[in-house]
N, C-alpha and C positions, 0 to 999 in steps of 0.2 A: 504494500500500500504506500501511497505517497507520504502520508504523515504517520510515521511509526510512533511518534510522540508529539506532545505539544509543549511549547516553550511558555512557561508561566513567569519565570523570574529573569528573563532576558539573557540567560546563559544557554550554551549549547553543549550537548553531550553526543557521543558518537552513535547513539541509537537513532539520531535524527538523520534522515536521508541527506547525502552529501550535496544534493542539488538545491536545497533550500539556502537562502542567503546566510543563515546562521551556520549551516553546514560548511559552506564555502569559507567562511571566516575561521571556523575551527580548523579546517584542513590547512589553511594558510598559517595558523598559529603553530601547527605541528610540523609543517614541512618548509615553510617560508616561500611557498609557491601557490598561485591560484589555479583553480581548475577551470578550463574552458568548457563551460556547460552549453550544449547545443541549443537549448530552448528553456525558457522560464515557464512555459505553459504545459509541457508534457513531462511525464516521468521518463526515465531512461528506457523503459520497456514499452513505450508507446511510439507509434509512428508519428513523425511531425505532421501536423494538420495541413491539409492543402486548402486552397481557397474554397469557401462554401458557395461562392457565386460561380455558376457554370453557365455556358451558353445554353439557350433554351433547348431542353431535351425533346427530341421528336419521339413519338410513340413507336417503340420497336414492334415489328410485326410479331404476332404469336408464332412460335415455332410450328413447323409442320407436325401434324399429329403423330406420324410415324416416328419422327425424331424424338418427340416427347415420350412416346412409348418406349423407345430404346433407352432413354435416360432413366425412366421409371424402372425398367427391368434391371439395369445396372444397380440402381439404388436398392432394390429389393433383394438382390443376390449378395450384397456386400455387408460387412459389419457396420457400415455407415447407418444402416436402418435401425440398429439396436442402440448405437451410441448417440445418434441424432434423430430420434424418432418423431420428427415433426409431421410427417405425412403418413396417413393411414390408408392402405389400399382399399379399405371398405368405403371410404368417403371421397377419395381422389377422383373417381369417375364423375361424381357430381360437380367437382371443381372444373374438370375439363369441359363438361357440358355447359356450365354457366359461362366459362371464358369464351368458348367458341360460338355461343349462340349470339345472334345479331339482333339487338334491340336499338331502336332509334328514338331518343338518344340513349347511349349506354347507361345502365343504372349502376347503383352501388354494388350490387351482386356481381355484375360483369367486371367492374373495376377490381374488386377484392380477389376474384378468381384469377384475373389477369396478373395481378401483383403476386399472388401465391405461386402461379406457374413460373413466372420469370425468376423469382427468388429461389424456387426449387431447382430450376435448371442451373442457376448460378452456383448453388451449393454443390451439386453433383459434379459440375465442371471444375470447381475448385479442388475437390478432394480426389476425384477419380484418377488423375495421372500419378498420384503418389501411393496408391493403395495396391500392394502386391497381390491381393486376392482376386483381382479381376480376370486373371488368367488370359491376358492378352486382349481383352475386349477393347475395342477402339471406339471412341466417341469423337465426332467432329467438333471443331472449335465453334464457340458461340460468342456473340458480343456481350460478354459477361458484365463488363463495366456499364454498358448501356442498360442492360436488364436491371441491375441493382439501382442505378440512378433513377430510372423511370418508375420502378416500384416505390422508391422513397418519395417521389413526387406524388404518386397516387395516394400514399398513406394518409395525409391530413384529411382528404375528402372521405376516405374509407371509414375512418374512425368517427366521423361525424354522423354516419348513417347507422342503421340498425346493426347490432352485433351479429356477426356470422362467423362460422368456423374459418373461412378463408382469410378474413381480415386478421384474426388471431394468429393463424399460421404464418401469414406474411410478415407480421410484426416480429414474431419470434425468429423467423428466417433472416430478416434484416439485422436483428441483434447478433445472431450467430455469425453472419457474413462480416459484420463490422469487426467483431472480435478476431476472427480468422485473418482479417486484413490489417490488424494492429491498430484499428481506430477505436480505442477503448471508450472514450467519452461518447462517441456516437453509439457504441454498443450499450452504454448505460441508458441513453435516452430511449432507445428502442425497447430495452428490457423493461423500463418503467412503463411504457405504453402497453406492452404485452401483459405486464402484471396487472394493470388496471382492467384490461379486457378479461383476464382470467378471473379476477374478483367479481366482475360484473356477471360472468357466466356461472359463478358459484363453484368453480373448480377447486378453490382453496379449502373448501369445507366438505368436499365430497369424500365418501369413504372409498377405500381401496377394496372393500368387499362388494363386488358387483352383483352379488345375489340378493342384496338388500332391496326392499321395496322403494321404488322411485318412479316418478312420471317420465324421467329421461331414459331413453333406451340404454341398456347396459353397454352396448358397443360404443355409443357416443360418450357415455360417462367415463368409460375406460380410456378413451382417447383424450378427453379433456383432462383427466387426471394425469395422463402421461405428459401432456403439454405443461401442466402445472409443475410437475417434478422437474422437467427439463428446464423450465424458466427459473425454478428455485435454485438449481445448481449454478446457472449463469449468475444469478443475483448474488449468491454467496461469494463466488469468486471475484466478482466485480467490486464488492464492498471492501474486500481485503486488499485489492489492487489500488483502489482509489481513495479509500477512507470515507466514502459516502455511505449513508445509512441504507439499510435494506429497503427494497420496494415491497417485498412480501414479508410481513412480520410473523415470527414464529407463533406468537400468542394469538394471532388471528387465523391460524391455519391448522388443519388436521394433518399431522406429520407421522402417522403410523406407516412404517415401511411396508410396501406391497408384499403379499404372500410369495414365498419361494424366491424373493429377490436375491437373497444372499447366496442361495444355491446356484442360481443362474449366473451370478457375478463370478463365483469361484470357477465355474466351468469356462467362462470367457477368459479369465485371467490365465488359465492353464492351456488354452487352445493354441495350436500352431496355425499360422496364416495359411489359408487355402484348404484347411481340413473340411471334411464334408459337413460337419455339424456346426460350423462356425456361426451360421446365421439363424439357427433355431433358437426359440425361446423368446422371452419377453424383453423389453428394453432394459439396458443397464446404465444408460446416460453417460455424459462426459466424465462424471466423477461419482464414485461410490456414494449413494444417498446418505449412508451413515456418516461418512466423512464430511459430506456437505453440512450435515446437522452440527457436527463438531466445529466446522468453520463458522457457522452461524453463531454458536455460543462463544467462540473465540472473539469474534468482532464485538459482540454485545458486552462481554465481560472485560475485554482488555482495550478496545479501540473506539468504543462509542463515547459520546459526550459524557454520559454517566460514569463510564469507566475511568475517565481522567480525574474524577473527583474522589476516587477511592484512596483510602489510607494505605500505607505500605503493607500493613498486615492483611487487609482485604485483597490487595492486589496480588500478593504472594499466595494467598489462599486460592484465588481464582486460577492462578498459573498452575498450582499443584493439582487442583481438581481437573483442569483441562488436560494436563499431562497424563493423569490417570485415565481419563476417558479415551485419549488417543492411544494409550498403551493397550487398553481393553480392545479397541478396534484392531490394532496390529495383531494381538494374540487371537482374535476371532478368525483370522485367515489361516488356512492350512499352512503347516510349517514351510513347505516348499514354495509358497507364494508370498511369505511375509517379507517386508523390508527389513534389512539388517539394522540394528540399532546404530551401529557405526559401520559404514560401508567399507568393504575391503575387496579389491579386485581379485579375480580368481574363482569366484562362485559361478554357478550355472547361470548363463545369461538369460534375461527374460525372453520368452518366446514371441511376444507381440508388443506393439506400441502401447496398447491399453495398460498393460502391466507396468511399463516404463512410467507412464503418466501417474499411475496409482502410487508408485514409490516416490516419485518427485513430489507429489501432493503431500505425502507423509512427511518427508524431510522439510518441506516448506512450512507445514503446520508446526512442526517442532521448533523451527526457527522463529516463527512469528509469535508462538506462545511464550517462549522463554526470552525473546528479545525484549518483551515488555518489562522484564525484571529491572532493566537499566533505567526505568522511569521512576523507581522508588526515590522518594525525596531524600532519604538518608544517604543513598549512593550518589545522588546528583549534587547534594550540598557539600559533600566532603566531610560530613560530621562522622563521628564514631558511633554507629548503631550497636545495639545489643548483638552479641556474637551469633545468636541463632538467625537473626535477620540478615546479617552480613553473609553468613554461610549460604542462606537461601538465595540471595541475590547473585553471589558469585557462581553458585551451581547453575542457576538459570542462564546466565550469560555464557558459561562454558558450554552448556548443552546447545545453545543457539548457534555458537560458532562451530561446534562439532557437526551439527546437522547440516550447516551450510557447506562444510568441507565434504561431507558425505554426498550431498546433492551434486556438487560439481564433479566429483570422482565418478559417481553413478552415471551422470549425463554423458561424460566422455566414454565410459565403458559401454554404454547402451546406445550410442549414437546411431549405429546402423539400423536399429529397430524403429527409429523415430521417423514418422512421415514428415517430409519437408513442408507439407501444406500446413502443419501445425506450428510453424516457426514463431509467428507473432503471439499465439496463445500460450506457448511455453516460455517465452522470453523472460517473463516475470520471475520465473524460478531461478535461473542462473544469475540474473541481475541483482535480485534481492540478496541472494547468497553472497555474491561478490562484494556488495556494499557492507554486509555484516562482517565478512572476513577482513576487509580493508580497514574498517574502523577499529576492529579488535587489534589489528597489527599496530596501528598508530598508538594505541594505548599500552601495548605490551612489546615494545621494540627489543626489550632485553631477553625475550624468550627464544629458545632454540627453534620454535615452530615458525618463525617469521619467514625463513627461506622457503620452507615447504609451502606456506601460504602464498608467497610471491609466485611460486610455480603454479599454484592453483588459479591465480588471477590470469596468468598467461594462458593456461589451459582453457579457461572460460572464454577468453577472447577468441582463441583459435576455433574452439568448438562451435560457438555461435556463428562465426563467419562461415564455417563449412556448411552448417545447416542452411543458412540463408542462400548460399551460392548454389545449393542443390535445387532451389526453387526455380520455376519457370512460370511466373504468374504475372498477369496484366495488372494485378493490384500493386506490384512492387517496381521500384526503380533501384538500380544499384546504389544510388545516392542515399536511399533509405537506410542502408546498412551503416553508412559512415557515422551517424550519431551514436549508434549502438556500440560499435567497436571503439569509437573515440572515448566514450564514457568509461569503458572497461580499461582501455589502455591508459587513460588519465589516472585511474585508481592505481594501476600497476606502477606507472612512472613516479607518482607521488610517494608510493610506498618505498620504492627504490631510493628516492632522495632522502626520505626519513631514515632509512636504514643506514645510508652512507653518512648522514649527519650524526647519527648515534655513534657510529664507529669512529668518527673523527673527534668525538668529545674525549 
């Protein structure tokens, strides 16, 4: 998240991101050099914003129905359907019928179906080239940028009309496409819209027991509930990345995990790409729902406005409770699927990208939970707290740094399994880990670990560059990579200067 902590007393501590003015000043005080920060508006893991003013977009023609059918077939055969379950084959024929029917003038139903189809095509086009499970299936190129831009133009009119399934699906697809493109703030806006539509539809309070009595058909209720959970996972990730409050509040939602979800998830974590049963079963979503709920409590307990008013004792208690919850989640996984507490190369490599993301999510959660320990007033003021409090703070900060090291080592070790299409969505993990390690180095230049940590910063820079250069996306320009590598290389160079300065003393 952008704001790991808040400055109340005008001082800066290393748990504050280096990109904030106070962070830049603190780095200068430690190294004698300033950091060239690429932008004051974006975090280092966000793509710099382009002008929101575009030439007037012409309405792109709907794709040929046979082409749309081929995209749908690819989607249904791939793991994409379970990870990004925005489209349901039971309802998509109605979307196609509404989009291709000709009314004069076009009505809201036509527009929402049109937007849904364009964003669906854009999603499949974005992910298809990087998924090894397609077994050579070839899809022709489409004007993806134009599809997304026109769907975004249609959205304001769509949401002013009666709520329908296609408008909800289009909003969620626009949120997902924005996140995949690195446009995090745009993704936040679309997620907010989708959340309000889900609340209007009542999806946030529906039961996952679809045998219960209801006036809404069970198939539709199941799909609405799937869309709710998908949006919930996006919302929790975005809050931790941006520091902005949740759109869907836990206290307003029914959050019982769907039946047999855990069993289906474990099967997915253990499958090999291309295996025959890869695509069977219910949705698993971009993140384990149980872990998303822990992320939700992490934000509320440690990074919300209310959390910043906690005493040291309450803050450390929250950290301890969240750490216990996270460890329970880790131990709930079969032993062969669990993340290591401290990653060491040489283990059996993950079979698929989904497991890679699950492990990176775990290390990131450990980092964010324990990083908050540096916000304790006793630690920040330099006073001498009671021994128990000091031990708790030091342990938390040590665990935060160790999790960050594990994340960078794991990312390098598992790089071959990562889809290049996910570059922008995963960038937060290595960037936040690199910042944590860097700030720890500047505080502990006397430790033997600084040289190893310096190597990790170099590793993070090279790994992220390789992942980006594997992409072939109209969403990206090579210049988009420069701010990312510049941020990491600035950390490395400043750490090197600080080490040299320490040695010269």
